[in-house]
BAVEX-240741 format. One line per field, with one value per residue: residue number from 1; residue in one letter; chain; x, y, z of N, C-alpha, C, O in turn. Coordinates in pm, whole numbers, plus 50000, padded with zeros to 5 digits. Layout:
residues N
nr	NUM;...
rest	A;...
kette	A;...
npx	X;...
npy	Y;...
npz	Z;...
capx	X;...
capy	Y;...
capz	Z;...
cpx	X;...
cpy	Y;...
cpz	Z;...
opx	X;...
opy	Y;...
opz	Z;...
end
This chain:
residues 291
nr	1;2;3;4;5;6;7;8;9;10;11;12;13;14;15;16;17;18;19;20;21;22;23;24;25;26;27;28;29;30;31;32;33;34;35;36;37;38;39;40;41;42;43;44;45;46;47;48;49;50;51;52;53;54;55;56;57;58;59;60;61;62;63;64;65;66;67;68;69;70;71;72;73;74;75;76;77;78;79;80;81;82;83;84;85;86;87;88;89;90;91;92;93;94;95;96;97;98;99;100;101;102;103;104;105;106;107;108;109;110;111;112;113;114;115;116;117;118;119;120;121;122;123;124;125;126;127;128;129;130;131;132;133;134;135;136;137;138;139;140;141;142;143;144;145;146;147;148;149;150;151;152;153;154;155;156;157;158;159;160;161;162;163;164;165;166;167;168;169;170;171;172;173;174;175;176;177;178;179;180;181;182;183;184;185;186;187;188;189;190;191;192;193;194;195;196;197;198;199;200;201;202;203;204;205;206;207;208;209;210;211;212;213;214;215;216;217;218;219;220;221;222;223;224;225;226;227;228;229;230;231;232;233;234;235;236;237;238;239;240;241;242;243;244;245;246;247;248;249;250;251;252;253;254;255;256;257;258;259;260;261;262;263;264;265;266;267;268;269;270;271;272;273;274;275;276;277;278;279;280;281;282;283;284;285;286;287;288;289;290;291
rest	M;S;T;V;D;N;R;I;G;F;V;M;G;K;F;V;P;L;R;E;A;V;I;P;V;M;D;R;G;F;L;F;G;D;G;V;Y;E;V;T;A;V;I;E;G;R;L;V;D;N;D;H;H;L;R;R;L;D;R;S;L;A;E;I;G;I;A;N;P;F;S;I;E;K;W;T;G;V;E;T;E;L;M;R;R;N;E;L;R;N;G;L;I;Y;I;Q;V;S;R;G;V;A;E;R;A;F;Q;Y;K;D;G;L;E;P;T;V;V;M;F;P;Q;F;N;R;V;Q;S;N;P;V;I;K;T;G;G;R;I;I;T;V;P;D;L;R;W;A;R;R;D;I;K;S;T;S;L;L;A;Q;V;M;A;K;H;A;V;K;Q;A;G;V;N;E;A;W;M;L;D;G;D;E;I;T;E;G;A;S;S;T;A;F;I;V;S;A;S;N;E;L;I;T;R;N;L;S;Q;D;I;L;P;G;I;T;R;R;T;I;I;E;I;A;K;R;H;G;L;T;I;V;E;R;P;F;S;K;A;D;V;L;C;A;T;E;V;F;Y;T;S;A;S;T;I;A;V;P;V;I;E;M;D;G;V;S;V;G;G;G;A;P;G;P;V;F;R;S;L;Y;D;A;Y;L;Q;D;V;M;Q;L;P;A;I;I;S
kette	A;A;A;A;A;A;A;A;A;A;A;A;A;A;A;A;A;A;A;A;A;A;A;A;A;A;A;A;A;A;A;A;A;A;A;A;A;A;A;A;A;A;A;A;A;A;A;A;A;A;A;A;A;A;A;A;A;A;A;A;A;A;A;A;A;A;A;A;A;A;A;A;A;A;A;A;A;A;A;A;A;A;A;A;A;A;A;A;A;A;A;A;A;A;A;A;A;A;A;A;A;A;A;A;A;A;A;A;A;A;A;A;A;A;A;A;A;A;A;A;A;A;A;A;A;A;A;A;A;A;A;A;A;A;A;A;A;A;A;A;A;A;A;A;A;A;A;A;A;A;A;A;A;A;A;A;A;A;A;A;A;A;A;A;A;A;A;A;A;A;A;A;A;A;A;A;A;A;A;A;A;A;A;A;A;A;A;A;A;A;A;A;A;A;A;A;A;A;A;A;A;A;A;A;A;A;A;A;A;A;A;A;A;A;A;A;A;A;A;A;A;A;A;A;A;A;A;A;A;A;A;A;A;A;A;A;A;A;A;A;A;A;A;A;A;A;A;A;A;A;A;A;A;A;A;A;A;A;A;A;A;A;A;A;A;A;A;A;A;A;A;A;A;A;A;A;A;A;A;A;A;A;A;A;A;A;A;A;A;A;A
npx	32104;31715;31510;31214;31153;31252;31165;31061;30837;30546;30326;30015;30139;30417;30732;30807;30888;30748;30682;30559;30426;30099;29721;29442;29143;28907;28909;28781;28898;28992;28719;28544;28671;28681;28839;29107;29415;29763;30083;30399;30660;30998;31317;31625;31678;31520;31205;30912;30742;30632;30459;30237;30128;30079;29855;29652;29636;29514;29281;29128;29089;28971;28722;28574;28528;28734;28957;29282;29504;29809;30022;30161;30427;30453;30398;30595;30849;30772;30794;31028;31206;31152;31262;31545;31545;31462;31694;31594;31673;31546;31193;30922;30691;30429;30088;29866;29516;29256;28945;28926;28912;28634;28340;28216;27969;27738;27705;27922;28086;28166;28496;28635;28983;29185;29373;29668;29904;30215;30439;30722;30775;31034;31151;31281;31152;31176;31330;31175;31132;30997;30964;31106;31061;30741;30445;30105;29771;29432;29114;28851;28525;28436;28394;28396;28292;28103;28239;28547;28709;28839;29077;29057;29130;28907;28931;28826;28736;28948;29136;29005;28993;29312;29322;29271;29415;29662;29623;29561;29831;29947;30005;29829;29537;29260;28958;28624;28339;28087;28183;28375;28718;28798;29018;29300;29354;29512;29614;29634;29526;29670;29632;29795;29677;29655;29700;29865;29767;29771;29606;29411;29192;28940;28932;28716;28463;28462;28744;29071;29251;29553;29850;30102;30004;29952;30142;30314;30172;30192;30470;30452;30305;30558;30720;30539;30368;29980;29751;29474;29180;28945;28710;28767;28774;28755;28791;28944;29160;29258;29295;29513;29854;30017;30017;29977;30030;30016;30146;30229;30396;30489;30571;30561;30430;30475;30224;30191;29971;29593;29371;29504;29512;29754;29829;29911;30135;30250;30515;30718;30670;30805;30696;30605;30875;31031;30893;30898;31166;31222;31074;31215;31467;31427;31326;31608;31682;31553;31648;31828;31747;31853;32115
npy	50080;50065;49794;49575;49437;49641;49908;50239;50415;50674;50699;50840;51055;51028;50875;50563;50197;50044;49750;49720;49930;50037;50112;50265;49985;50112;50302;50505;50472;50228;50083;50210;50234;50499;50774;50899;50911;50951;50932;50945;50978;50873;50948;50887;50988;51256;51372;51373;51552;51685;51852;51911;51678;51685;51886;51789;51613;51751;51892;51633;51558;51774;51754;51561;51614;51667;51819;51934;51798;51894;52141;52247;52272;52124;51880;51808;51804;51582;51400;51416;51359;51107;50957;51039;50910;50643;50609;50633;50639;50556;50499;50492;50713;50651;50848;50857;50949;50934;50977;50973;50853;50700;50558;50319;50381;50518;50806;51087;51239;51641;51756;51560;51411;51371;51045;50994;50810;50740;50613;50438;50260;50046;50077;50079;50306;50393;50192;50010;49682;49653;49870;49901;49663;49689;49688;49468;49486;49433;49473;49559;49564;49902;49909;50121;50393;50705;50946;50973;51117;51178;51089;50803;50564;50331;50128;49865;49777;49847;49655;49393;49477;49455;49198;49001;49138;48994;48762;48709;48720;48975;49304;49531;49698;49816;50022;50014;50222;50123;50144;50292;50401;50436;50487;50366;50092;50152;50389;50664;50655;50681;50740;50763;50903;50829;51087;51188;51347;51362;51166;51186;51079;51341;51555;51491;51399;51131;51034;50970;51291;51250;51329;51239;51235;51516;51624;51475;51566;51861;51847;51703;51954;52099;52004;52025;51890;51850;51787;51652;51636;51407;51169;50827;50519;50159;50075;50304;50270;50068;50141;50351;50498;50454;50346;50431;50409;50600;50705;50804;50595;50444;50572;50600;50357;50144;50021;49733;49512;49461;49292;49049;49104;49286;49575;50009;49894;49723;49746;49952;50314;50615;50873;50804;50743;50932;51161;51025;50963;51267;51301;51208;51336;51616;51544;51487;51774;51852;51906;51716;51527;51291;51219
npz	36275;36291;36337;36238;36490;36678;36634;36734;36807;36786;37046;37193;37310;37366;37292;37237;37264;36985;37021;37324;37283;37389;37331;37439;37461;37440;37258;36959;36759;36740;36825;36590;36330;36359;36274;36102;35873;35764;35558;35479;35262;35296;35129;35095;35325;35355;35376;35206;34999;35211;35372;35218;35253;35522;35536;35418;35562;35768;35667;35610;35887;35966;35832;35934;36156;36391;36594;36474;36666;36663;36549;36233;36202;36474;36394;36207;36370;36506;36304;36247;36467;36470;36302;36339;36635;36478;36310;36011;35700;35480;35380;35520;35713;35921;35970;36233;36358;36568;36727;36968;37332;37453;37566;37424;37170;36895;36893;37026;37278;37256;37271;37300;37383;37087;36990;36920;36696;36595;36351;36244;35859;35702;35398;35070;34879;34673;34514;34371;34198;34036;33875;33622;33481;33471;33602;33679;33674;33836;33816;34026;34190;34311;34660;34842;35053;35008;35098;34983;34949;35205;35406;35528;35849;35838;35618;35497;35228;35106;35188;35108;34810;34841;34888;34700;34474;34584;34596;34311;34212;34119;34089;34184;34241;34040;34107;34007;33949;33851;33495;33483;33575;33918;34126;34238;34459;34668;34535;34236;33950;33639;33285;32938;32663;32307;32170;32351;32602;32886;33145;33404;33669;33776;34087;34358;34571;34504;34489;34641;34710;34602;34706;34563;34348;34293;34306;34073;33841;33826;33784;33487;33385;33396;33210;32973;32898;32792;33034;33111;33339;33395;33410;33336;33145;33153;32907;32816;32920;32782;32551;32580;32552;32715;33049;33451;33785;34056;34415;34774;34879;34652;34429;34189;33928;33640;33422;33261;33209;33230;33398;33271;33006;32771;32832;32718;32578;32694;32802;33017;32947;32762;32903;33131;33244;33197;33415;33623;33673;33701;33893;34140;34106;34146;34449;34557;34562;34823;35182;35379;35645;35746;35707
capx	31921;31592;31455;31104;31122;31275;31116;31034;30635;30498;30203;29974;30214;30525;30832;30832;30910;30610;30643;30545;30327;29930;29594;29295;29045;28803;28967;28719;28983;28974;28593;28474;28752;28702;29007;29209;29586;29860;30179;30492;30782;31110;31370;31772;31689;31443;31083;30885;30596;30550;30383;30114;30028;29989;29778;29575;29611;29425;29151;29042;29088;28849;28600;28535;28520;28834;29043;29422;29597;29901;30075;30247;30578;30483;30410;30717;30909;30765;30843;31243;31219;31118;31379;31679;31553;31509;31779;31543;31661;31427;31082;30744;30598;30231;30044;29705;29499;29126;28878;28969;28851;28501;28233;28159;27836;27788;27742;28042;28047;28248;28632;28761;29123;29266;29432;29803;30016;30302;30538;30821;30877;31136;31117;31382;31020;31247;31402;31098;31233;30860;30963;31165;30993;30624;30352;30024;29658;29331;28975;28747;28416;28482;28280;28356;28171;28082;28345;28683;28811;28861;29174;29020;29138;28812;29004;28827;28706;29095;29174;28934;29076;29445;29398;29249;29566;29721;29525;29575;29985;29935;30048;29749;29432;29196;28823;28553;28250;28019;28256;28430;28794;28782;29136;29376;29308;29620;29708;29575;29516;29670;29673;29893;29622;29699;29732;30009;29715;29773;29441;29348;29044;28942;28909;28593;28435;28462;28833;29148;29335;29664;29978;30223;29893;29954;30331;30325;30090;30276;30596;30410;30313;30661;30735;30508;30259;29888;29676;29311;29184;28844;28677;28793;28687;28825;28855;28985;29290;29311;29342;29630;30010;30076;29915;30100;29971;30104;30093;30344;30473;30527;30598;30492;30432;30408;30107;30170;29878;29535;29310;29524;29558;29841;29803;30028;30235;30320;30608;30716;30673;30884;30640;30623;31027;31049;30830;30956;31325;31250;31013;31356;31522;31307;31352;31729;31726;31547;31735;31819;31739;31928;32260
capy	50098;49996;49688;49586;49422;49719;50004;50343;50465;50809;50667;50928;51139;50935;50805;50406;50088;49994;49645;49801;50036;50000;50204;50185;49930;50203;50392;50507;50419;50070;50055;50247;50324;50636;50880;50942;50848;51017;50890;51023;50895;50948;50893;50950;51114;51340;51393;51372;51649;51662;51985;51874;51582;51780;51983;51688;51566;51853;51875;51509;51573;51878;51702;51498;51703;51605;51941;51889;51805;51976;52234;52135;52254;51989;51745;51790;51814;51437;51323;51445;51280;50978;50969;51036;50735;50494;50635;50626;50716;50535;50451;50565;50757;50661;50903;50812;50995;50907;51061;50931;50740;50720;50458;50239;50424;50581;50933;51085;51394;51706;51768;51453;51402;51253;50955;50987;50721;50753;50521;50433;50177;50075;50022;50177;50331;50479;50096;49890;49654;49666;50014;49862;49555;49720;49572;49374;49541;49353;49556;49507;49692;50016;49894;50183;50475;50798;51024;50904;51247;51165;50953;50785;50441;50270;50046;49717;49752;49827;49521;49353;49439;49421;49023;49035;49131;48867;48577;48701;48755;49094;49430;49624;49649;49942;49998;50044;50267;50101;50126;50379;50330;50562;50504;50195;50027;50255;50467;50707;50583;50770;50663;50850;50861;50836;51228;51248;51367;51269;51179;51131;51154;51458;51556;51517;51335;51001;50986;51080;51411;51224;51413;51227;51271;51646;51655;51396;51684;51964;51776;51687;52010;52196;51945;52071;51777;51822;51757;51645;51581;51353;51014;50756;50416;50018;50107;50417;50190;49934;50203;50424;50457;50445;50367;50399;50456;50671;50701;50788;50437;50345;50685;50564;50216;50146;49900;49658;49429;49469;49220;48993;49222;49403;49712;50013;49870;49598;49798;50095;50433;50752;50988;50742;50716;51142;51194;50963;51071;51451;51335;51171;51455;51669;51514;51498;51896;51855;51948;51574;51515;51189;51208
capz	36216;36355;36266;36276;36623;36778;36604;36794;36765;36917;37078;37269;37303;37416;37208;37294;37151;36965;37084;37389;37245;37381;37306;37509;37381;37395;37160;36864;36624;36668;36804;36486;36246;36397;36241;35964;35871;35669;35524;35411;35235;35322;35068;35109;35468;35302;35430;35048;34976;35361;35414;35127;35362;35675;35487;35391;35727;35865;35586;35663;36068;35963;35732;36005;36277;36451;36616;36497;36744;36657;36414;36106;36266;36559;36329;36129;36458;36579;36230;36215;36576;36498;36192;36433;36652;36384;36178;35933;35519;35316;35417;35562;35874;35943;36114;36250;36459;36588;36786;37147;37419;37492;37589;37269;37135;36812;36944;37120;37312;37206;37299;37312;37328;37010;36985;36776;36698;36464;36320;36037;35836;35626;35230;34938;34760;34483;34469;34329;34051;33883;33763;33502;33445;33460;33710;33641;33776;33815;33860;34126;34241;34441;34790;34949;35121;34943;35091;34939;34971;35332;35407;35652;35917;35750;35478;35513;35107;35032;35226;35027;34736;34840;34934;34567;34430;34638;34523;34158;34198;34040;34172;34252;34224;34033;34157;33880;33938;33650;33385;33518;33696;34011;34162;34286;34604;34760;34440;34182;33838;33519;33146;32835;32540;32187;32131;32414;32691;33045;33158;33528;33713;33862;34238;34384;34691;34450;34523;34722;34693;34581;34718;34497;34203;34288;34264;33972;33752;33880;33691;33384;33347;33350;33095;32874;32864;32822;33141;33163;33458;33431;33430;33191;33132;33082;32724;32755;32955;32668;32399;32616;32507;32870;33231;33525;33927;34168;34574;34880;34898;34530;34370;34018;33871;33531;33407;33124;33202;33303;33356;33209;32897;32746;32807;32734;32470;32716;32839;33050;32840;32774;32935;33278;33306;33240;33514;33739;33691;33738;34071;34219;34093;34243;34585;34570;34598;34951;35246;35422;35789;35790;35655
cpx	31833;31562;31309;31051;31148;31262;31082;30912;30665;30342;30160;30053;30378;30591;30864;30811;30754;30614;30568;30427;30149;29831;29518;29176;28904;28820;28879;28767;28940;28821;28497;28505;28726;28785;29045;29350;29629;29988;30280;30600;30867;31212;31506;31768;31599;31265;31034;30739;30508;30457;30218;30036;29979;29890;29653;29503;29491;29255;29084;28990;28928;28714;28517;28511;28561;28941;29194;29491;29744;29942;30132;30384;30602;30506;30527;30831;30915;30878;31030;31256;31252;31220;31462;31607;31549;31592;31729;31601;31573;31316;30979;30735;30458;30197;29893;29611;29306;29064;28897;28910;28726;28428;28165;27961;27852;27795;27865;28029;28179;28416;28627;28880;29154;29333;29514;29882;30057;30383;30599;30778;30958;31158;31180;31208;31116;31330;31318;31139;31118;30872;31039;31095;30807;30564;30213;29875;29568;29227;28921;28653;28478;28325;28316;28276;28182;28206;28495;28738;28853;28984;29155;29071;29034;28856;28951;28780;28857;29144;29112;29025;29230;29430;29341;29353;29637;29690;29527;29703;30015;30005;29970;29605;29359;29062;28740;28417;28148;28173;28380;28564;28818;28937;29164;29287;29423;29670;29599;29661;29540;29656;29730;29733;29741;29762;29817;29930;29761;29641;29443;29228;29033;28878;28768;28579;28452;28612;28944;29226;29473;29778;30071;30145;29972;30086;30333;30301;30160;30423;30571;30389;30421;30742;30659;30401;30081;29788;29542;29249;29009;28810;28691;28777;28751;28857;28943;29197;29352;29365;29484;29776;30068;30002;30006;29997;30105;30102;30283;30463;30504;30598;30538;30530;30407;30327;30103;30066;29763;29404;29332;29552;29653;29772;29928;30157;30303;30435;30576;30764;30751;30833;30659;30772;31069;31002;30876;31085;31319;31184;31143;31464;31540;31377;31507;31793;31673;31636;31716;31810;31845;32037;32321
cpy	50015;49892;49673;49597;49524;49869;50158;50414;50636;50743;50803;50977;51166;50847;50652;50298;50063;49851;49637;49875;50003;50134;50153;50114;50049;50334;50405;50475;50296;50044;50069;50242;50461;50784;50858;50893;50947;50939;50950;50954;50972;50911;50955;51030;51186;51360;51444;51457;51657;51774;51944;51761;51634;51814;51908;51626;51637;51863;51731;51547;51676;51842;51574;51529;51670;51746;51851;51905;51894;52031;52158;52184;52139;51879;51721;51754;51629;51361;51305;51347;51116;50913;50901;50884;50646;50483;50562;50681;50690;50424;50499;50578;50761;50739;50829;50910;50948;50975;51072;50814;50776;50590;50435;50339;50485;50761;50948;51261;51469;51706;51662;51483;51300;51186;50937;50866;50728;50636;50484;50264;50129;50030;50153;50212;50368;50329;50009;49843;49650;49767;49981;49737;49587;49642;49557;49454;49456;49453;49496;49635;49767;50008;50003;50321;50598;50882;50968;51000;51264;51022;50896;50632;50349;50233;49897;49697;49761;49716;49415;49314;49405;49262;49003;49021;48996;48751;48578;48704;48863;49169;49514;49612;49777;49905;50058;50078;50238;50030;50201;50345;50455;50557;50364;50216;50141;50344;50541;50640;50703;50673;50798;50826;50889;50997;51270;51349;51311;51308;51114;51168;51240;51459;51574;51430;51205;50939;51057;51178;51346;51323;51381;51253;51447;51662;51585;51528;51817;51947;51802;51832;52141;52120;51925;52001;51831;51751;51738;51560;51549;51223;50919;50616;50247;50061;50200;50342;50143;50028;50331;50372;50391;50432;50299;50459;50526;50698;50714;50659;50388;50451;50700;50451;50235;50061;49851;49580;49498;49369;49085;49038;49298;49523;49851;50010;49771;49640;49931;50223;50554;50809;50940;50792;50894;51147;51131;50955;51162;51389;51314;51292;51574;51677;51502;51688;51945;51828;51817;51584;51428;51205;51035
cpz	36245;36268;36312;36404;36751;36739;36712;36775;36878;36910;37214;37391;37383;37319;37284;37178;37093;36967;37206;37417;37286;37334;37345;37460;37391;37352;37000;36749;36619;36717;36660;36372;36241;36380;36111;35965;35737;35663;35428;35352;35249;35261;35073;35245;35421;35327;35258;35059;35119;35411;35337;35212;35442;35616;35455;35489;35785;35806;35617;35782;36033;35904;35837;36165;36444;36442;36587;36587;36743;36514;36315;36165;36375;36503;36272;36257;36544;36474;36239;36346;36579;36375;36249;36518;36599;36298;36061;35824;35469;35390;35408;35692;35848;36063;36118;36350;36462;36679;36931;37177;37456;37518;37431;37281;36992;36791;37006;37132;37254;37266;37342;37300;37219;37017;36889;36832;36544;36441;36161;36008;35757;35466;35177;34857;34621;34411;34435;34206;33979;33836;33658;33433;33378;33541;33606;33736;33769;33825;33928;34127;34343;34544;34854;34964;35017;34974;35115;34962;35109;35332;35532;35691;35871;35616;35444;35308;35075;35084;35124;34922;34717;34854;34773;34467;34491;34565;34343;34141;34163;34179;34258;34199;34191;34029;34048;33967;33836;33592;33405;33573;33823;34058;34191;34413;34733;34635;34336;34041;33711;33395;33029;32706;32415;32163;32265;32553;32801;33107;33324;33580;33759;33982;34218;34511;34629;34450;34588;34662;34677;34620;34615;34361;34128;34224;34128;33820;33715;33762;33534;33300;33306;33261;32957;32839;32907;32976;33163;33279;33405;33411;33341;33244;33080;32979;32727;32802;32840;32510;32435;32557;32580;32989;33325;33659;33994;34295;34606;34880;34785;34493;34231;34016;33756;33532;33280;33135;33327;33296;33282;33042;32861;32729;32784;32646;32525;32761;32912;32950;32862;32876;33121;33364;33332;33355;33631;33789;33712;33860;34135;34220;34187;34392;34628;34559;34763;35047;35346;35567;35799;35719;35604
opx	31855;31583;31270;30970;31103;31332;31103;30926;30738;30265;30238;30044;30432;30529;30940;30756;30656;30523;30494;30355;30082;29879;29489;29093;28806;28769;28907;28699;28870;28771;28413;28417;28744;28788;28988;29394;29560;30010;30251;30630;30861;31250;31510;31844;31552;31219;31097;30644;30388;30382;30109;29915;29857;29797;29547;29385;29393;29149;28967;28869;28814;28610;28415;28481;28498;28995;29225;29548;29770;29910;30148;30462;30706;30593;30572;30907;31006;30981;31113;31324;31325;31238;31483;31616;31614;31597;31784;31590;31503;31338;30933;30761;30389;30231;29832;29682;29243;29140;28883;28870;28710;28490;28094;27877;27968;27861;27926;27993;28277;28431;28607;28912;29153;29426;29480;29913;29997;30388;30562;30756;30973;31189;31160;31162;31101;31380;31361;31176;31128;30797;31029;31085;30756;30610;30203;29885;29597;29285;28923;28674;28548;28213;28258;28196;28274;28284;28547;28850;28906;28980;29220;29068;29093;28823;29019;28803;28896;29216;29195;29096;29277;29531;29447;29376;29656;29747;29504;29722;30137;30039;30007;29569;29369;29023;28788;28374;28124;28240;28482;28553;28860;28992;29087;29203;29399;29790;29484;29776;29459;29666;29699;29702;29853;29882;29835;30007;29791;29584;29478;29165;29137;28781;28706;28684;28462;28626;28938;29272;29542;29789;30129;30212;30014;30118;30364;30382;30179;30459;30633;30432;30401;30848;30689;30333;30050;29784;29490;29269;28942;28908;28612;28768;28789;28976;29032;29304;29467;29434;29544;29809;30146;29922;30073;29905;30227;29988;30387;30586;30554;30717;30480;30632;30328;30326;30033;30042;29786;29337;29241;29631;29652;29689;30041;30250;30396;30502;30476;30871;30763;30912;30707;30789;31113;31096;30889;31119;31425;31244;31189;31528;31626;31449;31526;31911;31724;31712;31605;31883;31943;31990;32436
opy	49894;49894;49740;49677;49516;49952;50102;50495;50681;50736;50848;50955;51266;50755;50642;50298;50067;49810;49538;49886;49943;50244;50035;50190;50028;50439;50317;50451;50247;49965;49989;50243;50533;50877;50786;50834;50996;50873;50997;50851;51094;50810;51077;51124;51191;51348;51529;51417;51644;51751;51950;51756;51645;51745;51969;51597;51585;51849;51738;51569;51650;51902;51513;51457;51655;51784;51746;52012;51960;51988;52036;52089;52074;51796;51606;51662;51574;51301;51214;51247;51040;50792;50780;50771;50548;50392;50464;50803;50771;50313;50548;50492;50839;50731;50766;50947;50935;51057;51174;50718;50892;50498;50504;50347;50507;50826;50847;51354;51407;51596;51666;51571;51178;51242;50883;50831;50726;50556;50492;50175;50232;49912;50270;50128;50359;50331;49896;49917;49643;49790;50071;49740;49533;49530;49608;49471;49369;49557;49374;49751;49726;50058;50001;50350;50588;50894;50932;50979;51372;50910;50927;50555;50242;50296;49819;49584;49666;49661;49353;49214;49348;49197;48974;48924;48900;48672;48483;48688;48878;49134;49562;49523;49865;49801;50157;49993;50318;49931;50170;50241;50565;50656;50269;50297;50181;50371;50496;50600;50792;50550;50915;50709;50940;51007;51391;51425;51192;51417;50998;51268;51263;51386;51632;51387;51127;50821;51179;51149;51398;51413;51477;51291;51485;51705;51671;51562;51864;52031;51883;51846;52238;52175;51851;52044;51850;51628;51815;51440;51648;51151;50929;50592;50233;50090;50193;50360;50166;49999;50388;50257;50299;50521;50196;50538;50513;50744;50682;50657;50276;50436;50797;50413;50325;49996;49901;49556;49550;49368;49014;48970;49404;49562;49820;50089;49716;49536;50002;50228;50596;50812;51010;50844;50956;51132;51195;50944;51199;51427;51415;51331;51612;51765;51508;51722;52040;51734;51802;51672;51472;51185;51020
opz	36232;36147;36408;36450;36866;36797;36820;36683;36966;36814;37298;37512;37432;37265;37380;37068;37168;36894;37207;37516;37202;37306;37325;37409;37320;37390;36919;36649;36530;36637;36620;36286;36142;36460;36029;36064;35647;35764;35318;35412;35234;35319;35056;35268;35535;35213;35195;35125;35142;35505;35396;35232;35456;35659;35467;35508;35839;35868;35653;35798;36069;35932;35804;36261;36549;36338;36643;36607;36843;36403;36310;36168;36388;36530;36283;36227;36606;36501;36237;36325;36643;36384;36247;36469;36637;36216;36012;35832;35408;35437;35305;35776;35783;36181;36031;36443;36357;36731;36997;37110;37494;37466;37357;37370;36957;36710;37043;37060;37214;37321;37464;37221;37237;37073;36784;36946;36437;36534;36044;36090;35690;35450;35206;34780;34499;34298;34459;34114;33856;33741;33575;33310;33280;33564;33495;33858;33686;33856;33918;34090;34436;34529;34963;34875;34937;34880;35220;35009;35134;35283;35632;35595;35859;35515;35377;35265;35007;35001;35058;34909;34618;34829;34718;34395;34417;34489;34268;34020;34170;34292;34366;34122;34276;33976;33993;34045;33745;33621;33345;33638;33788;34011;34178;34454;34846;34644;34338;34022;33686;33403;33048;32680;32417;32138;32282;32613;32797;33120;33347;33547;33822;34001;34128;34559;34724;34421;34602;34552;34765;34537;34565;34264;34018;34113;34046;33734;33603;33679;33465;33186;33231;33230;32864;32746;33025;32978;33243;33302;33376;33392;33247;33365;32964;32962;32642;32744;32803;32413;32344;32527;32557;33020;33321;33639;33988;34300;34548;34879;34792;34523;34181;34073;33727;33636;33192;33016;33436;33192;33238;32978;32924;32647;32823;32642;32464;32769;32900;32890;32977;32970;33211;33474;33429;33433;33736;33907;33762;33960;34190;34317;34267;34441;34749;34551;34822;35025;35396;35612;35859;35607;35562
end
């Protein structure tokens, strides 16, 4: 199995050891954060929700005017080869696409060749111990730009939020627009109401259209849950019977404390557990690339 020191990446059209990989200094992704990214989980040798992730990548690229350099089939082929070369059975595959290389200027010429960087991380996302104990979150102001629906590589606000998470010794930060929760620093926020409604914020330019969010909602519908997509507040979280968040890198995490106050009954709840278990059951029905 590959390690952090000998991982193979895909950089500017070539499979190369990451320790040897370089991109030009004048790449607009480095200079301006002028690019987008995507991440797909790998669970027991299976690419999870991958077509949906690649469609979201295509949408993000289109929204900022970068031509998608690959077809879904080409992206999937490179991901598959990265899995094989790195013996990646459990972890994540990151894709980053910048506008390309040009002289440093805010304006850019049309037709730049996009820079593509892909690399794996090793992590058993399905074996997070906080799933059993429940996680803790803090709230922070949402400092991001107005197009949060684009999965931009410009992540300074999220870096600041995650640093606050580290300083507080908790698991995640949920971001606030006034008193309303938008989403987590790297996750989608969910609550279960006293009337057993599964509530998450409606899609708009205010939040990222989470792929795991999408799948969890589909599973919830199969289980007969009522889904309500609307904004909700800190006060709603405090009144919720269950609280959790979702992402490709965590699947889903139950929340038992927000800003030092117990929420969701102080323990992972049955709605979360049923959705999480069903998610993993669905994953194991996918064809394995690495056995």
